[in-house]
C-alpha positions in Angstrom: 24.6 52.9 277.2 23.7 53.7 281.0 21.3 51.0 282.5 17.6 52.7 282.7 14.8 50.7 284.0 11.8 50.2 281.6 8.6 49.0 282.4 6.6 47.0 279.2 2.9 47.5 279.5 0.6 44.4 277.2 -3.0 44.8 277.8 -4.0 41.1 276.4 -7.8 40.2 275.8 -8.3 36.4 274.9 -4.4 36.2 273.3 -3.2 33.6 275.5 -1.5 31.7 272.6 0.0 34.8 270.8 0.9 36.3 274.0 3.2 33.6 275.1 5.1 34.2 271.8 5.6 37.8 272.6 6.9 36.9 276.4 9.5 34.4 274.9 10.8 37.2 272.5 10.6 39.6 275.8 13.0 36.6 278.4 15.4 36.7 275.1 16.2 40.1 275.3 19.5 41.5 275.4 19.1 44.3 277.5 19.7 43.5 281.1 16.5 41.4 282.2 17.8 43.2 286.0 16.5 46.3 284.7 13.5 45.6 283.3 10.0 44.4 284.2 7.2 43.3 282.2 3.4 44.0 283.3 0.9 42.2 281.4 -2.9 43.4 282.0 -5.3 40.8 282.0 -8.9 42.6 280.5 -11.2 39.4 280.7 -11.9 38.1 284.3 -13.1 34.6 283.0 -10.4 34.2 281.0 -7.8 32.6 283.4 -3.5 32.3 282.9 -3.5 28.3 281.4 -1.8 25.8 283.3 2.3 25.3 282.9 2.2 29.3 281.1 5.4 30.5 280.6 5.9 33.8 282.5 9.9 35.4 282.7 10.8 36.0 286.3 10.4 39.3 285.7 7.2 39.4 284.4 3.9 40.0 286.7 0.2 39.3 285.7 -2.5 41.2 286.6 -6.1 41.7 286.2 -8.0 44.6 284.9 -11.7 44.1 285.4 -12.8 47.3 283.4 -13.1 46.8 279.8 -11.3 48.4 277.1 -6.8 48.4 276.4 -6.7 51.5 277.4 -7.7 51.1 280.9 -5.8 47.9 281.1 -2.8 50.4 279.7 -3.2 52.7 282.6 -3.7 50.1 285.2 0.0 48.6 283.7 1.5 52.6 284.4 0.1 52.7 287.5 2.0 49.7 289.0 4.9 50.9 286.2 8.5 51.5 288.6 10.9 52.1 285.0 11.6 55.7 284.0 10.5 54.5 280.7 7.9 52.7 280.1 7.2 50.9 276.6 4.3 49.4 275.1 3.4 46.5 272.8 0.2 44.3 272.1 0.2 40.6 272.9 0.0 39.6 269.4 3.3 41.6 268.3 7.2 40.0 269.0 9.9 41.8 269.6 13.5 41.8 268.4 15.5 41.2 270.7 17.5 44.0 270.6 14.0 46.4 270.7 14.3 47.9 274.4 18.0 47.9 274.1 17.7 49.7 270.9 15.3 52.2 272.5 17.1 53.2 275.2 19.7 53.6 273.1 17.7 55.8 270.9 16.7 58.0 273.7 20.5 58.5 275.3 22.0 59.9 271.4 19.3 62.5 271.6 18.0 64.0 274.9 15.4 66.2 272.8 13.2 63.7 272.5 10.8 61.8 275.4 9.1 59.7 273.0 9.9 56.9 270.1 7.5 55.4 267.8 9.3 52.3 266.9 9.2 50.4 263.4 6.3 47.9 263.0 7.4 45.2 260.6 4.7 43.0 259.0 4.7 39.1 258.6 2.6 37.0 256.5 1.0 33.3 256.5 2.8 32.2 253.1 4.2 33.9 250.2 0.8 34.8 248.4 -1.1 37.5 250.1 -4.7 37.3 250.2 -6.3 40.8 249.4 -6.5 41.7 253.2 -2.6 41.1 253.3 -2.0 43.4 250.2 -4.3 46.2 252.0 -2.4 45.7 255.2 1.2 46.2 253.1 0.2 49.7 252.2 -1.8 51.0 254.8 -0.5 48.7 258.4 1.5 51.1 260.9 3.0 53.5 259.3 4.5 54.9 261.8 7.1 57.2 260.0 4.7 58.4 258.4 2.0 59.1 262.1 5.7 60.6 263.8 6.3 63.2 260.6 2.4 64.2 260.1 0.9 64.7 263.3 3.6 63.8 266.1 1.8 60.5 266.9 2.8 56.7 267.4 0.5 53.3 268.0 1.2 51.5 271.2 2.3 48.5 269.6 5.6 49.9 269.5 5.9 53.0 271.4 8.2 54.2 274.7 7.4 57.1 276.8 9.8 59.0 279.8 7.1 58.2 282.4 7.4 61.7 283.4 5.2 62.7 280.2 2.5 60.7 281.7 2.5 62.5 284.7 2.4 65.4 283.0 -0.1 65.1 280.7 -2.2 62.3 282.2 -3.2 58.4 281.2 -5.3 57.6 278.3 -9.3 57.8 277.9 -10.4 55.3 279.6 -13.7 55.6 277.6 -12.1 55.1 274.2 -11.8 52.0 273.0 -9.9 52.5 269.7 -8.2 55.4 269.0 -7.1 56.5 272.8 -2.9 56.3 271.8 -3.9 59.1 268.9 -5.5 60.9 271.4 -2.8 61.1 274.1 0.0 61.5 271.5 -1.5 64.4 270.5 -1.5 65.4 273.9 1.6 65.1 274.7 3.2 66.5 270.8 0.7 69.4 272.3 2.9 69.7 275.3 6.4 70.2 273.3 7.5 66.6 274.8 9.2 65.6 271.0 8.4 62.1 269.3 11.2 60.4 267.2 11.0 57.3 264.5 13.1 55.2 265.4 13.6 51.9 263.1 16.1 50.0 264.9 13.4 50.0 267.9 10.8 46.6 266.0 8.6 44.4 266.6 6.7 41.6 264.3 3.3 41.9 263.5 1.2 39.8 261.7 -0.8 41.2 258.7 -4.4 40.7 259.1 -5.4 37.7 256.6 -9.1 38.2 256.3 -11.3 40.8 254.9 -13.7 40.0 258.2 -10.7 41.1 260.4 -10.0 44.8 258.7 -13.8 45.0 258.6 -13.9 44.9 262.4 -11.1 47.3 263.0 -13.2 49.9 260.3 -16.0 49.4 263.2 -14.0 50.0 266.1 -12.4 53.0 264.8 -15.7 54.7 263.6 -16.8 53.9 267.2 -13.9 55.3 268.5 -13.9 58.6 266.6 -17.7 59.0 267.5 -17.0 59.1 271.5 -13.4 60.8 270.7 -15.5 63.5 269.4 -17.9 63.6 272.6 -19.9 65.7 270.2 -22.6 63.4 268.9 -25.2 67.3 267.9 -28.2 66.6 266.6 -29.1 64.1 263.9 -29.3 66.5 261.1 -25.5 67.6 262.1 -24.7 63.6 262.7 -26.3 63.3 259.0 -24.0 65.7 257.6 -20.9 64.4 259.2 -21.8 60.7 257.2 -22.4 62.5 254.1 -18.6 63.8 254.5 -17.2 61.1 255.4 -18.3 59.4 252.1 -16.2 61.0 250.2 -13.6 58.5 248.0 -10.2 58.8 249.7 -8.6 60.3 246.9 -5.7 61.5 248.7 -4.5 58.1 249.5 -3.4 57.3 246.2 0.0 58.5 246.6 0.4 56.3 249.4 -0.9 53.0 247.6 1.6 54.5 244.9 4.8 54.6 246.9 4.0 51.7 249.4 2.7 49.1 246.7 5.5 49.7 244.1 6.0 45.8 243.8 2.0 45.1 242.9 0.5 45.1 239.4 -2.3 47.8 238.5 -5.3 45.5 239.5 -4.2 45.0 243.0 -3.3 48.2 243.4 -7.3 49.2 242.6 -8.1 46.1 244.6 -6.1 47.8 247.6 -7.8 51.5 247.0 -11.7 49.7 246.3 -11.2 48.1 250.2 -9.7 51.0 251.4 -13.0 53.1 250.5 -15.5 50.1 251.3 -13.4 50.4 255.4 -13.9 54.3 255.0 -17.8 53.8 254.6 -17.8 51.4 257.2 -15.9 53.1 259.4 -18.5 56.4 258.4 -21.1 54.3 259.2 -20.4 53.1 262.5 -19.2 56.6 263.8 -22.6 57.7 262.8 -24.5 54.7 264.2 -22.4 55.6 267.2 -23.2 59.5 267.4 -26.6 58.5 267.2 -26.8 56.3 270.7 -24.9 53.0 269.6 -22.8 50.8 271.5 -19.1 51.3 270.1 -17.8 47.8 269.6 -14.7 46.4 270.8 -14.2 43.2 268.7 
């Protein structure tokens, strides 16, 4: 493997405890620390770095006062010097070969300019909550994103920097869905993406239903801003009604990824999916009418 300089970008928002685990894992990478940098972008100016906080020698922490994780990522990209840019989140724990395997994947097939890596869920106990059962089916299906849409999420994504130079940065007006929007632009510009199951980060499954509800609201607001088309009240109402359809198309996914679940658990997961889709639809409708999109 020929060493390439890699820039790892991590936005953080009031999450120093989990970020510490992320930075510890990056300090233990098998990839030579002289060939990668870590740029942490603190997106909450009032939240200072804790005293005696562990910061790897190849890591710098900068502040971005404008709200939004995509604004923060853009700040990191502008400061980066790597030929390859890797993204993860402050609540993720990369495997020790994360960077090495990403660089190797690029070298083994130069037809690809982007990588969506595997996101492995971990749980608080062997007895899963209802929210964790849902996450087992629906959270971070990177292989499906790559196959169906040519996209991947920034919890585990690598790209050559020249892709950003060509297609532009993340949209800074989005609080959710900015990775999807950027990935579509990159795909449409013929920058191919591969799913790499050896490029792994671990991510905690959401434990409580309230966490899923927060995400559903954030996604709904992001979808409304993504469309940039509020339209008339009548048009928004029609879209809202359309979005209330039961998620019948998700049944095959529940059956395939929920093989170990009994029937009542599968039905529960389907119900949660529908419940969250209604919340997302309502938030999308309200934001289209002028409500501010939620970040948290």
